[in-house]
Wavefront OBJ file of the C-alpha trace (Angstrom):
o trace
v -2.013 107.363 -114.669
v -1.272 104.710 -111.974
v 2.400 105.039 -112.956
v 1.867 104.015 -116.617
v 2.279 106.253 -119.646
v -0.557 106.439 -122.186
v 0.865 103.940 -124.757
v 1.364 101.351 -121.969
v -2.140 101.970 -120.602
v -3.570 101.504 -124.097
v -1.673 98.241 -124.573
v -2.805 96.938 -121.162
v -6.416 97.735 -122.078
v -6.361 96.204 -125.572
v -4.396 93.080 -124.640
v -6.424 92.368 -121.489
v -9.761 92.902 -123.248
v -8.766 90.572 -126.104
v -7.296 87.958 -123.743
v -10.426 87.731 -121.614
v -12.825 87.767 -124.570
v -11.007 84.593 -125.606
v -11.308 83.239 -122.049
v -15.026 84.012 -121.936
v -15.534 82.163 -125.218
v -13.332 79.135 -124.615
v -12.616 78.954 -120.879
v -8.850 79.396 -121.349
v -6.213 81.391 -123.220
v -6.045 84.637 -121.264
v -2.593 84.035 -119.771
v -1.219 82.523 -122.970
v -2.196 85.722 -124.779
v -1.855 88.375 -122.092
v 1.366 87.370 -120.339
v 3.256 86.967 -123.604
v 2.111 90.322 -124.969
v 2.415 92.464 -121.836
v 5.789 90.993 -120.838
v 7.259 92.848 -123.819
v 6.588 96.202 -122.102
v 6.331 95.294 -118.386
v 8.381 93.017 -116.069
v 7.153 89.383 -116.209
v 7.351 89.270 -112.387
v 4.622 91.912 -112.382
v 2.526 90.534 -115.249
v 2.370 86.829 -114.286
v 0.913 87.243 -110.763
v -1.460 89.910 -112.082
v -2.896 87.530 -114.661
v -3.105 84.718 -112.112
v -5.177 87.000 -109.894
v -7.365 88.169 -112.792
v -7.941 84.579 -113.925
v -8.956 83.641 -110.397
v -11.504 86.466 -110.221
v -12.924 85.787 -113.689
v -13.098 82.030 -113.039
v -15.188 82.740 -109.942
v -17.373 84.902 -112.171
v -17.765 82.159 -114.793
v -18.113 79.097 -112.556
v -21.774 79.496 -111.438
v -22.954 79.494 -115.053
v -21.032 76.310 -115.961
v -21.150 74.370 -112.666
v -23.610 71.728 -113.861
v -21.449 70.930 -116.917
v -18.176 70.362 -115.013
v -16.858 66.798 -115.170
v -15.995 66.675 -111.461
v -15.273 62.934 -111.511
v -12.244 63.228 -113.782
v -11.294 66.738 -112.655
v -10.430 65.604 -109.131
v -7.840 63.215 -110.604
v -6.457 65.800 -113.024
v -6.084 68.411 -110.283
v -4.632 65.825 -107.888
v -2.029 64.794 -110.460
v -1.197 68.427 -111.151
v -0.738 69.287 -107.462
v 1.490 66.249 -106.869
v 3.648 66.828 -109.961
v 4.098 70.616 -109.804
v 7.009 70.378 -107.295
v 8.714 67.930 -109.695
v 8.424 70.527 -112.461
v 9.854 73.198 -110.167
v 12.777 70.856 -109.444
v 13.410 70.460 -113.183
v 13.305 74.225 -113.756
v 16.990 74.739 -112.963
v 18.063 71.794 -115.133
v 16.071 72.350 -118.316
v 16.077 75.073 -120.936
v 12.663 76.688 -120.421
v 12.552 78.141 -123.942
v 13.365 74.749 -125.475
v 10.577 73.161 -123.426
v 8.164 75.899 -124.503
v 9.143 75.311 -128.146
v 8.527 71.560 -127.857
v 5.184 71.988 -126.058
v 4.007 74.637 -128.542
v 4.982 72.415 -131.480
v 3.051 69.488 -129.955
v 0.044 71.737 -129.264
v 0.071 72.998 -132.864
v 0.333 69.462 -134.261
v -2.488 68.148 -132.051
v -4.796 71.068 -132.893
v -4.185 70.655 -136.632
v -4.866 66.927 -136.282
v -8.124 67.583 -134.425
v -9.240 69.923 -137.220
v -8.644 67.185 -139.779
v -11.167 64.600 -140.880
v -8.909 61.851 -139.517
v -9.464 62.982 -135.942
v -13.194 62.286 -136.116
v -12.428 58.594 -136.730
v -9.513 58.145 -134.303
v -10.267 60.413 -131.328
v -11.656 58.599 -128.231
v -15.383 58.955 -127.635
v -15.203 59.365 -123.854
v -12.774 60.685 -121.270
v -10.291 58.070 -119.945
v -10.662 56.832 -116.379
v -8.868 57.747 -113.177
v -5.388 56.663 -114.315
v -5.590 58.577 -117.590
v -6.885 61.655 -115.797
v -4.113 61.404 -113.189
v -1.445 61.186 -115.896
v -2.862 64.232 -117.688
v -2.794 66.137 -114.397
v 0.789 65.052 -113.761
v 1.834 66.290 -117.206
v 0.129 69.615 -116.506
v 1.841 69.902 -113.120
v 5.314 69.165 -114.484
v 4.920 71.684 -117.309
v 3.431 74.279 -114.983
v 6.296 73.980 -112.513
v 9.054 73.795 -115.123
v 7.847 76.326 -117.697
v 4.615 77.930 -116.498
v 2.532 76.302 -119.265
v 0.456 73.672 -117.508
v -2.790 74.305 -119.382
v -2.306 72.551 -122.763
v -2.447 68.894 -121.583
v -5.731 69.464 -119.719
v -7.199 71.584 -122.527
v -6.446 68.975 -125.190
v -7.600 66.154 -122.886
v -11.046 67.617 -122.248
v -11.829 69.087 -125.649
v -10.719 65.883 -127.396
v -12.768 63.515 -125.217
v -15.878 65.366 -124.010
v -18.638 67.578 -125.374
v -17.367 71.110 -125.997
v -19.595 72.607 -123.268
v -18.311 70.050 -120.750
v -14.706 70.679 -121.806
v -15.100 74.459 -121.444
v -16.781 74.161 -118.041
v -14.218 71.691 -116.688
v -11.278 73.779 -117.903
v -12.740 76.834 -116.134
v -12.913 74.831 -112.878
v -9.437 73.392 -113.496
v -7.854 76.830 -113.800
v -9.745 78.115 -110.769
v -8.338 75.322 -108.603
v -4.801 75.256 -110.012
v -4.427 79.066 -110.047
v -5.502 79.172 -106.411
v -2.829 76.581 -105.620
v -0.126 78.497 -107.524
v -1.081 81.792 -105.853
v -0.880 80.142 -102.420
v 2.564 78.760 -103.261
v 3.694 82.134 -104.602
v 2.386 83.966 -101.547
v 4.097 81.555 -99.197
v 7.433 82.030 -100.964
v 7.189 85.831 -101.028
v 6.838 86.061 -104.807
v 3.748 88.289 -104.499
v 5.591 90.975 -102.574
v 6.401 92.873 -105.775
v 3.003 92.534 -107.433
v 1.965 95.804 -109.033
v -1.493 96.402 -107.619
v -1.720 99.378 -109.990
v -1.609 96.927 -112.901
v -4.401 94.821 -111.374
v -6.547 97.939 -110.843
v -5.999 99.112 -114.425
v -6.492 95.685 -116.046
v -9.436 94.373 -113.988
v -12.241 96.389 -115.693
v -11.051 95.246 -119.124
v -10.801 91.626 -117.936
v -14.387 91.704 -116.637
v -15.626 93.416 -119.821
v -13.839 90.800 -121.930
v -15.394 87.942 -119.940
v -18.868 89.475 -120.443
v -18.354 89.834 -124.202
v -16.884 86.336 -124.490
v -19.746 84.745 -122.547
v -22.303 86.367 -124.826
v -20.408 85.125 -127.865
v -20.248 81.629 -126.397
v -24.020 81.528 -125.865
v -24.513 81.851 -129.635
v -22.283 78.906 -130.587
v -23.433 75.308 -130.945
v -21.194 72.401 -129.928
v -19.639 71.898 -133.372
v -18.921 75.605 -133.869
v -17.382 75.903 -130.385
v -15.197 72.860 -130.983
v -13.912 74.288 -134.293
v -13.223 77.602 -132.560
v -11.271 75.867 -129.776
v -8.990 73.945 -132.128
v -8.398 76.997 -134.338
v -7.540 79.011 -131.260
v -5.087 76.320 -130.167
v -3.506 76.365 -133.633
v -2.992 80.118 -133.244
v -1.651 79.853 -129.685
v 0.624 76.961 -130.620
v 2.019 78.874 -133.596
v 2.563 82.030 -131.528
v 4.260 80.064 -128.753
v 6.430 78.204 -131.259
v 7.497 81.448 -132.917
v 8.228 83.230 -129.640
v 10.287 80.320 -128.276
v 12.194 79.999 -131.575
v 13.071 83.701 -131.509
v 14.364 83.477 -127.923
v 16.423 80.411 -128.824
v 17.767 82.096 -131.959
v 16.485 79.273 -134.165
l 1 2 3 4 5 6 7 8 9 10 11 12 13 14 15 16 17 18 19 20 21 22 23 24 25 26 27 28 29 30 31 32 33 34 35 36 37 38 39 40 41 42 43 44 45 46 47 48 49 50 51 52 53 54 55 56 57 58 59 60 61 62 63 64 65 66 67 68 69 70 71 72 73 74 75 76 77 78 79 80 81 82 83 84 85 86 87 88 89 90 91 92 93 94 95 96 97 98 99 100 101 102 103 104 105 106 107 108 109 110 111 112 113 114 115 116 117 118 119 120 121 122 123 124 125 126 127 128 129 130 131 132 133 134 135 136 137 138 139 140 141 142 143 144 145 146 147 148 149 150 151 152 153 154 155 156 157 158 159 160 161 162 163 164 165 166 167 168 169 170 171 172 173 174 175 176 177 178 179 180 181 182 183 184 185 186 187 188 189 190 191 192 193 194 195 196 197 198 199 200 201 202 203 204 205 206 207 208 209 210 211 212 213 214 215 216 217 218 219 220 221 222 223 224 225 226 227 228 229 230 231 232 233 234 235 236 237 238 239 240 241 242 243 244 245 246 247 248 249 250 251 252 253
């Protein structure tokens, strides 16, 4: 069906549904889960643009319901920093070991998430989002990581969920990925990288992505701020551990 055998179709369905349930709940995580899993059975050049497109569609689906919670004041600086710094990350791509960078970022993400789950974090974490300079620096970090290793989300995710209410963090991250994914898709289209996109994969995965978003949204509506925050940090622990393990395996550590 659509050029995929049944085991591959089943994996596409299960992975995409799970990835977008997580996205519906938290506002992020679909690419971190889906790209890593599906790239084991399909070419990454096919999977990455597919998930960018699916994230764009699902972000448009989610944005109306969270619009009033988005922290637009800081987001403009974060996105601006990301756009300016992404070319720098692309320039570093040929000079750095991508797997080593992924290992370091995943280790930092795991450490930060474990810290935020601890009692110490409640006393030391800032009570409000930093100003324009702090937001710009977070965006720049996201842009460099996105260009160099395709993992620009963690700095913005940690930034917003550590310094704002969970609902505001989720809403702002949804808007962040909508804007940055649009930018990346425009860059990819301009460079011809979308020429080999498997539209069959998009057609197969899209219904499961939309179903996952619907399930995740309904789960989110039943969580209070404290429960959502705990869920976010536990999810980041899981994603950090998975990323750390995958990068270590590729490096032969």
